[in-house]
N, C-alpha and C positions, 0 to 999 in steps of 0.2 A: 388228629391233630391234638398236639399237647400242648399246653399254655403254659410258660414260665411264670413262677411266683417271686416277682422282684422284691427280695429281702436282702439286706448287707450281711446279715449272720448266715446265709447261704449262699456263698460264692461259690465254693467248691463242691459242697453237698448240696448243688440245686435242686429247688424243689419244682414240681409241675403238675400241672391238673389235667386230667385227660378225662374232658366232658362226658355226660352221661349219655349212653346208648338208648337205654330205656328207663332204669331206675335210679341209680345214683353215680355221680363223679366218683374219680378214682384219683387218689393222691400217690404221685411217685417220687420217690427219692434217687438221684443218679438212674434214672430209668426203670428202677424197680419199683413195684407196688408196694407200699406200707400198709399194713395192717392195723384196721382201727374197728372201733363199735360207733356206732350211731352217729356218723361223720366226725367222730373226734378222734385224733392221731398224734402218738407220741413220738417226735422224730429228735435226731441231737445235729445241733449246728455245726461249724465248720471248726470249734473249739471245744465239741464233745459237750456242752450244756444240752440239758433235755428241754424241749417246748411244746406246747398243746397246738396242734393245727386243728382249726376246725372247719369244715366245708359246710355250710348252710343253704339248701336248696331253695330256690325262690321259683315259687308256682310252677311253671312249664320251662321255665328256663334251663337250657343242658348244662350251663355254665354257673357253679355254685358262688356265692361269696366265701371269702377265704378271711379267717383271722388267724394269727398268732398271738397265743398269748394274749388275749382279748383284743389286738391292734388290728384294726381294720386293713386290708392289704387289696389295693384295686389292682384288679389284673386284666379287665376289660370294661369298657364302658357299659353302663346299663342299657337293657331295652327302652327305649323313650316310650312314653304312655301312649303316643299316636301308633305305636309300631305295635303296642299290645292290643291296642282296638282293631287295626286292621287284621292282625294276625287272629284275633280272637271272634272275629263276624262269622265263624261258621257256629259256633255254639248256639247260634239261634235255632238251629235245628234241634237243639234240645226239647224246645217249645212247639216246635212243631209235629216231633215224631218220637217222641220219650224215649226209651231205652236207645232204641236204634238210633234215632235223632243223635242222642247224646254220645254214642259210640264215633258214629263218623265225625260230629262236629270237635269232639276231643282229639279223634287223629289227626284232622284238620290242622287245629290249633298246634299241636304237637309239633306237626311236620311246617308250618308256618314261621314257627320261634327259631327252628333250626336255621331256615332260611335266612332270617333275619341276623342271625349270629354267623352266617357265612360273610367272605370277602367279597362278595359281588358288589355290583353298583347299586344305588339307592332304585335307580328304576326297574332293574332286573329283579331285585327283591320282591317289589311291589307286585311288578308283572307275573314273577313266578308263584308268589303266596296266592293271587289272586286265582290263577291258574288250578293250583292246588285246591283251593276254597271251592271252586267252579266242579272240579273232578269229584270231590269229597260228595258235593250235593246230587250229583249225578248219581253217583253211586249209592246214596242215600234212597233215591227215589226208585232206582232199579229194585234194590233189595226189599224196598217198602212194598214195591208193586208185586214181587215175586211170594212176599211173605203173605201179603193179602189174597193173590191168587191160591196160592197152596192152602190157604185156611178159607178158601171160598167164599171169601166178603165184596168180590167183585161183581 
């Protein structure tokens, strides 16, 4: 799912963002990936002038903030604080289960933010996010039990 970057200077040489799968989002111009370093890209507009495009990742949101020559471009609505709160509930596993809890909690949180970035309805987003959180919590319990049995601590 590529997201168009609306800007008057890029009508024919359209810019799009390909959201992050795991690490970082990609900038595309006319469907082709643009090479850049550390989230900064040099692209030419419709008149051939060079512009700097910067992609700034926000926590675990797969869609970065976009700025062209220091001008912020709104490509999507930001995730609301209450959606981040709901998506981040599995992070409680860090306090319960240390490193294993952190891995399960972060994976659940990452999956949940992807759900909130989808085009599903609000009720479906919260239901799926809750199911993912519950699933990762069960996974944590199973893995923690296996580790304890393996180490002979049960």
